N, C-alpha and C positions, 0 to 999 in steps of 0.2 A: 717419778712420782711427788706430789707437790709434801712439803712437808707445811702442818696446818700449826698455828699457835695456837696458844688456848682460847684466845678470842676470835678466835675463826672456827670453832666448833660449828655452831651453825650449817656455815658456809660452808664447810667441809661431809657434812650429811646430806646438803645437798648435792654437790658437786659430784660425792661418791653415789647417790642414787642413779643421776645420769649417766655416771659412768659401766654401772652394774647394765642399765637397759641398755647401750649400746654394747657390751660383752653378752648381754645376751642376744643382742638381735644378730652377731657377729654368729655365733654357733646353732644358730636356726634359720636360716637361709629367709623362712617364710614370713619372718616376725617383724612387724612393721613399728617401728619405735623413735619415728624421726620428730613426731609434733610432740610427745610426750617429753621427748629429750629435750628438744629445741625449749618447750616452756619452763623445764627447768635450769636452762641453763640462762633466761632472761633471767629468772628468779636469783639464780647465783649474781648474774651481774650488777645487777639491782643491790641484793644483799652486799656485796665487794665494796662498790660505791659508796654504799651509807656505812658503811664499818671504817672505810678512809676518810671520810669526812671531816671526822673528828676526832682522830685518836688522842686517848691521853697520854701527859709525856713517857710515864710505864710501858704503855704501848707502844709507842716510839723506841724505848729502851729496844722491845723484844722484835721489832722490825729492822733494827740497826743492827742487834746481833744474827738475825735469820743467817741459818746455814749455809743456800743458795743464793743470799744477795754475792753480786761481783764485787772479786776480793782484784788488790790492787795487779797480781799477775794479768787476772782478763781486761784488764784497762791498758794496758802495755800492748797486751797480745794485739786488741781489735786497735787502740788508737794511735798506736804509735808504730812507726817502719826502723828500720835499720838499727833495730835496737843490740847496742852494746853493752850486756852487764859488768859491771866493775866491782869486784869482791876484797871485803879483807879492810883493815882500818892502818894496815902497817907496822901494827903494833903486837896483838893480842892474838886475834882469829878474826873468821868471818862469821858474822849474824847472820844466820837466815831469815831474822824475823824482819829485818830489812832489804830493801832489792836497792837496787839501782843502778845507771848506768847511762851511757851516750844515746841519744834518739833523735828522732825527726817527728814533730808532729804537722802534717800536712805541708813536710819538703822543710818546715822550719828546725834548723839544729837547735837540739833543748837538751838538759839534763835533767830527768826524771827518777826522782827517790819517792819509797813509799814504805810502808807497813805492809806484811803480809803475812793474813793466820792459816792458810792453806784451808785446803777442800776436804779432806779425809783424814783420818787416824793418823796415818803416818806421816805425812804433810803436816798436820797440823803440829805433832809433836816437833816433828824438826824443824819448822817454823815459831816453835817455844807461843804457838795461839798469838801470834802478831806481838807479843810481847817485847820489847828491845832489849837488851844486855848492851853495857859500855859503849863494848866494840861495834853496836850497830849507829849510836850515834854519833861515835868518833870516825866510821865509815861514810856518814852523812856528810861528816865536817868537810871529811876530803874530798869528797866530790862535789860539796859546795867552793871551796877552794879552786877545783880543776876548773869548774864552771865560770867562778870568778877573771880566773887565769886568761880563760878563750873566748871572754866575754856570751858567753850561753847563759839565755833564761834558764830557772832552774822552775821545775814542778814537782810538787809534793803532794801524795796522797796517801791522808794519814786514816789508817783505821787499827787503832790498837785499845785495849780497856785502860793502860799505861805500860809505862818504864817495869820493867821485871825486877821484883823486890828480893831476888833473892840472895843469900849468902856472899856466892860468887860477887855475883854483879857489886854488890855493897863492897866487896874488900878492893873490885879494882878501879872504884871511883865513879858509881854511877850518876848523884846526883852531882856531881862535877859533870861528866862527859853532856848529861842534859844541858846542864847552864852554858856549858861551851858550844853545842848546839845553837843553842837559842841565841848566845851572842853572835855567832856567823852569820845565823841569817840575817842580823840586824846590820852586820858590817859588810857582806857583797855588794858590790853596786853593779849588780844586774838583775833584772826583775824576777820576782819569788811568786809564783803564782801559789797558793794550796786551796785543795777541796776535802774536805770531810767525807769521805764516800763510806765511811760505817759508825763506828763508834770514835770518839775525841777523848781520850781519857789523859787527863793532867796533863802531869810537866811532859810525859812520854807523848801527848802530840804538841802541845807548846811548842816543843825542840826543834818541831818541823814545820809549825803553823802561825812562826811568827813572820808573815808575809805582806808584801805589799796590797794583796787582794785574795782575802779568803773567802771561800764560796763553801754550801753546803747543801748535800743533798737533801731532801724534802724532810725525807725520815731519818736521818743521821741526828747524833747526838752528841754534844762535845761541852764538857764537863769538868772542873775540878776532881771529882772523885765519883765513883759509882754511885749509884740511889741506896746498893744494898750497901758497901762502905758506910756512909752518909748514914744511911738506919742504924748503923751496928754503933758507929760515935753518938749520935746524937738521943737514940732513944733505946740503944741496948737491944737491939733486936731488928735483925735483918729484915723480917716478914713486913717492916713500915718501907720499903723499898719504893711504893707507890706514893706515900706522904711526901718522899725524899724527893723525887722524881719531881712533883710538883714544886718544889720548895727552892731546888736548885738551879732552875729555868733554865733547863739544856736542851731546848727543843731549838731547831731553827729559827723557827717565830719568833722566840723569845731572843733569841742571838742576834738577831740583825735589829730589832726594835734598842737592845744595849748598845749597837754598832761594835761588837766583836767580830762579826762576819759581815762581808759587803754583799751576798748575792745567794739566794736562795736556788737551788735547781730542782725544777720541777721531776718528781717520781710517776712513772706509767702508775694507772689505778691500782690498787695493791701489794704496791713497794717495788723496790727495784726487781725484786727475785722473780716478778711475775713474767716481766719482761727484759733480762739482762742487755738487749740489743740496743734497747730505744733507749733506756737509763743509760748506758756507757755513750752514746750516741749522745746526748743531752751534754753528758759530763764535755767533750770534745768542742760542744756547741762554745759550752761556756768556758773553755781557756781557751778558743780563739780569740772570744772577745776582749778578755780582762788581757791575752799579751797583745790584741792590738792597742786598746787603750793604754797601756806602758809603751809602746813603741815611740823610737825617738828622745825617751828622756835618758839623762847621761847619768852617772854613776851618783854623783853626788844626792841629785834630785831624786834618786830611787833612794839611797839611804836616808835622806831627811823625810820623805816620803812614807816610809816602814817606820820611820822613829814618832812622829807624827801621828801615826794611824794609832799606834799603841800608846801615845800619850790621852790620846782625846777621849779613850774607853773610858777613865778616870774620871772625866770632866763632873762637875755637879749640874751640868745643863741635859747629862743625860738619865732617863728615866730611871730608877732603880726596881 
Protein backbone atom coordinates (compact mmCIF):
# COMPACT_ATOMS: atom_id res chain seq x y z
CA UNK A 1 0.00 0.00 0.00
CA UNK A 2 1.41 3.38 -1.04
CA UNK A 3 2.28 5.78 1.78
CA UNK A 4 1.19 9.28 0.79
CA UNK A 5 2.77 12.51 1.97
CA UNK A 6 0.64 15.43 3.10
CA UNK A 7 0.95 17.30 -0.21
CA UNK A 8 -0.23 14.16 -2.05
CA UNK A 9 -3.64 14.01 -0.34
CA UNK A 10 -5.64 14.97 -3.48
CA UNK A 11 -3.74 12.27 -5.39
CA UNK A 12 -4.46 9.74 -2.66
CA UNK A 13 -8.19 10.42 -2.96
CA UNK A 14 -8.23 9.82 -6.72
CA UNK A 15 -6.09 6.69 -6.58
CA UNK A 16 -8.16 5.48 -3.64
CA UNK A 17 -11.40 5.89 -5.61
CA UNK A 18 -9.94 3.95 -8.54
CA UNK A 19 -8.95 1.13 -6.23
CA UNK A 20 -12.39 1.13 -4.59
CA UNK A 21 -14.03 0.74 -7.99
CA UNK A 22 -11.76 -2.17 -8.84
CA UNK A 23 -12.48 -3.78 -5.46
CA UNK A 24 -16.22 -3.51 -6.11
CA UNK A 25 -15.75 -5.07 -9.53
CA UNK A 26 -13.79 -7.96 -8.04
CA UNK A 27 -16.61 -8.56 -5.56
CA UNK A 28 -19.31 -8.36 -8.26
CA UNK A 29 -18.40 -10.05 -11.53
CA UNK A 30 -21.31 -8.40 -13.36
CA UNK A 31 -19.99 -4.91 -12.65
CA UNK A 32 -17.82 -3.29 -15.33
CA UNK A 33 -15.85 -0.29 -14.07
CA UNK A 34 -13.03 -0.43 -16.60
CA UNK A 35 -13.72 2.96 -18.19
CA UNK A 36 -14.36 4.77 -14.90
CA UNK A 37 -11.21 3.36 -13.29
CA UNK A 38 -9.13 4.13 -16.38
CA UNK A 39 -10.37 7.74 -16.37
CA UNK A 40 -9.36 8.09 -12.73
CA UNK A 41 -5.94 6.59 -13.55
CA UNK A 42 -5.39 9.19 -16.26
CA UNK A 43 -6.41 11.98 -13.89
CA UNK A 44 -4.09 10.61 -11.17
CA UNK A 45 -1.16 10.36 -13.57
CA UNK A 46 -1.62 13.96 -14.70
CA UNK A 47 -1.86 15.15 -11.10
CA UNK A 48 1.27 13.19 -10.13
CA UNK A 49 3.25 14.75 -12.96
CA UNK A 50 2.03 18.22 -12.02
CA UNK A 51 2.89 17.77 -8.34
CA UNK A 52 6.43 16.61 -9.06
CA UNK A 53 7.22 19.17 -11.75
CA UNK A 54 7.80 21.91 -9.19
CA UNK A 55 8.42 20.45 -5.75
CA UNK A 56 9.41 22.98 -3.11
CA UNK A 57 12.62 22.29 -1.16
CA UNK A 58 10.59 21.21 1.88
CA UNK A 59 8.55 18.77 -0.20
CA UNK A 60 11.79 17.38 -1.59
CA UNK A 61 12.88 16.76 2.00
CA UNK A 62 9.69 14.78 2.54
CA UNK A 63 10.28 12.73 -0.60
CA UNK A 64 13.92 12.10 0.36
CA UNK A 65 12.75 10.73 3.72
CA UNK A 66 9.94 8.58 2.34
CA UNK A 67 9.88 5.22 4.14
CA UNK A 68 9.49 3.26 0.88
CA UNK A 69 12.40 4.96 -0.88
CA UNK A 70 15.11 2.43 -1.87
CA UNK A 71 17.82 2.15 0.77
CA UNK A 72 21.47 1.15 0.64
CA UNK A 73 20.64 -2.53 1.10
CA UNK A 74 18.32 -2.40 -1.92
CA UNK A 75 21.02 -0.89 -4.13
CA UNK A 76 23.60 -3.44 -3.00
CA UNK A 77 21.22 -6.37 -3.52
CA UNK A 78 20.23 -5.17 -7.00
CA UNK A 79 23.32 -3.59 -8.54
CA UNK A 80 26.17 -5.58 -7.05
CA UNK A 81 27.19 -9.22 -7.24
CA UNK A 82 29.50 -11.28 -5.03
CA UNK A 83 28.89 -8.86 -2.17
CA UNK A 84 30.97 -9.85 0.86
CA UNK A 85 30.10 -7.74 3.91
CA UNK A 86 32.92 -6.64 6.18
CA UNK A 87 32.07 -5.76 9.77
CA UNK A 88 33.54 -3.87 12.68
CA UNK A 89 36.11 -1.16 13.24
CA UNK A 90 38.62 -3.53 14.92
CA UNK A 91 38.46 -1.29 17.95
CA UNK A 92 35.05 -1.09 19.62
CA UNK A 93 32.11 -2.63 17.75
CA UNK A 94 30.25 -3.07 14.48
CA UNK A 95 27.94 -0.16 13.67
CA UNK A 96 24.87 -1.44 11.82
CA UNK A 97 24.05 2.06 10.54
CA UNK A 98 27.00 1.65 8.16
CA UNK A 99 27.28 -1.35 5.85
CA UNK A 100 30.02 -2.13 3.40
CA UNK A 101 32.15 -4.74 1.78
CA UNK A 102 33.75 -6.13 -1.35
CA UNK A 103 31.53 -6.53 -4.40
CA UNK A 104 31.39 -6.41 -8.19
CA UNK A 105 29.57 -3.80 -10.26
CA UNK A 106 29.05 -5.34 -13.70
CA UNK A 107 32.05 -7.60 -12.97
CA UNK A 108 34.20 -4.63 -11.89
CA UNK A 109 35.66 -5.26 -8.39
CA UNK A 110 34.78 -2.42 -6.03
CA UNK A 111 34.42 -1.54 -2.37
CA UNK A 112 30.90 -0.34 -1.56
CA UNK A 113 30.06 1.53 1.67
CA UNK A 114 26.77 3.12 2.68
CA UNK A 115 24.36 4.27 5.35
CA UNK A 116 21.38 1.96 5.95
CA UNK A 117 18.26 3.32 7.67
CA UNK A 118 16.24 0.11 7.88
CA UNK A 119 12.80 -0.68 6.50
CA UNK A 120 10.61 -1.46 9.51
CA UNK A 121 10.56 -0.59 13.21
CA UNK A 122 12.90 -3.41 14.25
CA UNK A 123 15.49 -2.81 11.53
CA UNK A 124 15.34 0.98 11.93
CA UNK A 125 16.17 0.65 15.62
CA UNK A 126 18.95 -1.84 14.81
CA UNK A 127 20.33 0.50 12.13
CA UNK A 128 19.86 3.57 14.38
CA UNK A 129 17.85 5.21 11.57
CA UNK A 130 21.02 5.54 9.49
CA UNK A 131 22.80 7.70 12.08
CA UNK A 132 26.35 6.36 12.38
CA UNK A 133 28.36 6.27 15.57
CA UNK A 134 32.18 6.70 15.67
CA UNK A 135 32.71 3.00 15.05
CA UNK A 136 30.72 3.30 11.83
CA UNK A 137 33.06 5.96 10.47
CA UNK A 138 36.08 3.99 11.68
CA UNK A 139 34.72 0.94 9.86
CA UNK A 140 34.44 3.06 6.71
CA UNK A 141 38.04 4.22 7.17
CA UNK A 142 39.17 0.60 7.47
CA UNK A 143 37.34 -0.36 4.28
CA UNK A 144 38.73 2.63 2.37
CA UNK A 145 42.24 1.67 3.49
CA UNK A 146 41.62 -1.88 2.25
CA UNK A 147 40.35 -0.58 -1.09
CA UNK A 148 43.44 1.61 -1.45
CA UNK A 149 45.73 -1.33 -0.69
CA UNK A 150 44.14 -3.53 -3.35
CA UNK A 151 43.51 -0.74 -5.88
CA UNK A 152 39.70 -1.02 -5.78
CA UNK A 153 37.37 1.88 -6.61
CA UNK A 154 35.22 2.99 -3.67
CA UNK A 155 31.50 3.64 -4.05
CA UNK A 156 29.63 5.30 -1.19
CA UNK A 157 25.83 5.50 -0.90
CA UNK A 158 24.81 8.33 1.42
CA UNK A 159 21.47 8.31 3.25
CA UNK A 160 21.65 9.76 6.74
CA UNK A 161 20.01 12.58 8.68
CA UNK A 162 23.45 13.07 10.25
CA UNK A 163 25.88 11.41 12.61
CA UNK A 164 24.43 10.16 15.90
CA UNK A 165 24.76 12.89 18.57
CA UNK A 166 24.35 10.65 21.62
CA UNK A 167 26.47 10.82 24.78
CA UNK A 168 28.25 7.53 24.10
CA UNK A 169 29.11 8.56 20.58
CA UNK A 170 30.58 11.83 21.79
CA UNK A 171 32.56 10.03 24.49
CA UNK A 172 34.07 7.73 21.84
CA UNK A 173 35.17 10.64 19.64
CA UNK A 174 32.37 11.25 17.16
CA UNK A 175 33.76 14.48 15.69
CA UNK A 176 37.27 13.03 15.44
CA UNK A 177 35.96 9.94 13.65
CA UNK A 178 34.03 12.06 11.14
CA UNK A 179 37.10 14.23 10.52
CA UNK A 180 39.30 11.15 10.04
CA UNK A 181 36.83 9.63 7.60
CA UNK A 182 36.72 12.86 5.60
CA UNK A 183 40.53 12.97 5.67
CA UNK A 184 40.70 9.37 4.45
CA UNK A 185 38.44 10.23 1.53
CA UNK A 186 41.01 12.83 0.49
CA UNK A 187 43.97 10.46 0.90
CA UNK A 188 43.09 7.26 -0.97
CA UNK A 189 44.64 6.86 -4.39
CA UNK A 190 41.69 5.09 -6.02
CA UNK A 191 38.52 6.44 -7.64
CA UNK A 192 35.94 7.51 -5.06
CA UNK A 193 32.34 7.90 -6.23
CA UNK A 194 29.49 9.03 -3.99
CA UNK A 195 25.72 9.11 -4.56
CA UNK A 196 23.26 10.85 -2.23
CA UNK A 197 20.34 8.42 -2.44
CA UNK A 198 18.12 10.03 0.21
CA UNK A 199 19.26 12.43 2.90
CA UNK A 200 22.76 13.84 3.08
CA UNK A 201 22.95 15.32 6.53
CA UNK A 202 25.85 17.43 7.78
CA UNK A 203 29.34 16.04 8.48
CA UNK A 204 27.87 12.57 8.76
CA UNK A 205 27.33 12.69 5.00
CA UNK A 206 30.48 14.64 4.08
CA UNK A 207 32.56 11.91 5.74
CA UNK A 208 31.46 9.57 2.93
CA UNK A 209 30.94 12.09 0.12
CA UNK A 210 34.30 13.85 -0.16
CA UNK A 211 34.66 12.13 -3.50
CA UNK A 212 36.02 12.57 -7.02
CA UNK A 213 32.47 12.53 -8.34
CA UNK A 214 29.36 13.28 -6.29
CA UNK A 215 25.88 12.58 -7.68
CA UNK A 216 22.42 13.08 -6.22
CA UNK A 217 19.12 11.52 -6.99
CA UNK A 218 16.74 14.18 -8.25
CA UNK A 219 14.66 14.39 -5.07
CA UNK A 220 17.44 13.79 -2.55
CA UNK A 221 18.68 16.54 -0.24
CA UNK A 222 22.17 17.44 0.99
CA UNK A 223 22.71 20.05 3.67
CA UNK A 224 24.77 21.15 6.64
CA UNK A 225 21.72 20.80 8.91
CA UNK A 226 18.13 19.62 8.70
CA UNK A 227 15.48 22.27 7.96
CA UNK A 228 13.92 21.62 11.38
CA UNK A 229 17.27 22.07 13.13
CA UNK A 230 18.03 25.23 11.16
CA UNK A 231 14.61 26.70 11.96
CA UNK A 232 15.04 25.92 15.66
CA UNK A 233 18.36 27.77 15.73
CA UNK A 234 17.52 30.77 13.55
CA UNK A 235 13.88 31.36 14.44
CA UNK A 236 13.50 29.34 17.66
CA UNK A 237 10.62 27.61 15.90
CA UNK A 238 10.95 24.20 14.21
CA UNK A 239 7.67 24.87 12.37
CA UNK A 240 9.53 27.32 10.13
CA UNK A 241 11.22 24.35 8.42
CA UNK A 242 9.74 25.35 5.04
CA UNK A 243 11.50 28.72 5.14
CA UNK A 244 14.69 27.02 6.34
CA UNK A 245 14.57 24.49 3.51
CA UNK A 246 14.38 27.36 1.01
CA UNK A 247 17.33 29.16 2.62
CA UNK A 248 19.56 26.10 2.90
CA UNK A 249 19.81 25.51 -0.87
CA UNK A 250 19.68 21.77 -0.25
CA UNK A 251 18.15 20.47 -3.49
CA UNK A 252 20.07 18.73 -6.25
CA UNK A 253 19.41 21.62 -8.65
CA UNK A 254 20.81 24.19 -6.22
CA UNK A 255 23.87 22.10 -5.37
CA UNK A 256 24.65 21.41 -9.01
CA UNK A 257 24.63 25.16 -9.71
CA UNK A 258 26.87 25.77 -6.69
CA UNK A 259 29.38 23.13 -7.84
CA UNK A 260 28.91 20.93 -4.76
CA UNK A 261 27.74 17.97 -6.85
CA UNK A 262 28.60 16.86 -10.37
CA UNK A 263 25.53 14.99 -11.58
CA UNK A 264 21.78 14.77 -11.00
CA UNK A 265 20.21 11.35 -11.48
CA UNK A 266 16.61 11.57 -12.69
CA UNK A 267 13.97 9.74 -10.67
CA UNK A 268 10.73 8.13 -11.90
CA UNK A 269 7.71 10.45 -11.84
CA UNK A 270 6.49 10.49 -8.25
CA UNK A 271 9.89 9.74 -6.74
CA UNK A 272 12.13 6.71 -6.37
CA UNK A 273 9.65 5.04 -4.01
CA UNK A 274 7.06 4.83 -6.83
CA UNK A 275 9.38 2.75 -9.04
CA UNK A 276 12.41 1.50 -7.07
CA UNK A 277 13.56 -0.76 -9.91
CA UNK A 278 13.88 2.15 -12.35
CA UNK A 279 15.53 4.40 -9.75
CA UNK A 280 18.11 1.78 -8.81
CA UNK A 281 18.86 1.08 -12.49
CA UNK A 282 19.42 4.82 -13.09
CA UNK A 283 21.91 4.94 -10.22
CA UNK A 284 23.69 1.90 -11.64
CA UNK A 285 24.11 3.60 -15.02
CA UNK A 286 25.42 6.76 -13.36
CA UNK A 287 27.93 4.79 -11.30
CA UNK A 288 29.23 3.06 -14.42
CA UNK A 289 29.57 6.37 -16.27
CA UNK A 290 31.40 8.07 -13.41
CA UNK A 291 33.79 5.15 -12.92
CA UNK A 292 34.48 5.06 -16.66
CA UNK A 293 35.29 8.77 -16.48
CA UNK A 294 37.99 8.10 -13.88
CA UNK A 295 39.47 4.98 -15.49
CA UNK A 296 43.16 5.14 -16.25
CA UNK A 297 43.95 7.98 -13.81
CA UNK A 298 46.81 7.27 -11.42
CA UNK A 299 46.57 7.68 -7.66
CA UNK A 300 48.30 11.04 -7.49
CA UNK A 301 46.00 12.48 -10.17
CA UNK A 302 42.88 11.15 -8.42
CA UNK A 303 43.94 12.64 -5.08
CA UNK A 304 44.71 16.02 -6.65
CA UNK A 305 41.46 15.94 -8.62
CA UNK A 306 39.53 15.33 -5.41
CA UNK A 307 41.29 18.10 -3.50
CA UNK A 308 40.86 20.58 -6.34
CA UNK A 309 37.15 19.77 -6.59
CA UNK A 310 36.49 20.81 -3.01
CA UNK A 311 38.83 23.78 -3.05
CA UNK A 312 36.99 25.16 -6.08
CA UNK A 313 33.62 25.05 -4.28
CA UNK A 314 34.63 28.18 -2.38
CA UNK A 315 35.78 30.12 -5.45
CA UNK A 316 34.29 33.57 -5.79
CA UNK A 317 33.31 32.67 -9.35
CA UNK A 318 30.61 30.29 -8.09
CA UNK A 319 27.24 31.99 -7.58
CA UNK A 320 26.11 32.29 -3.97
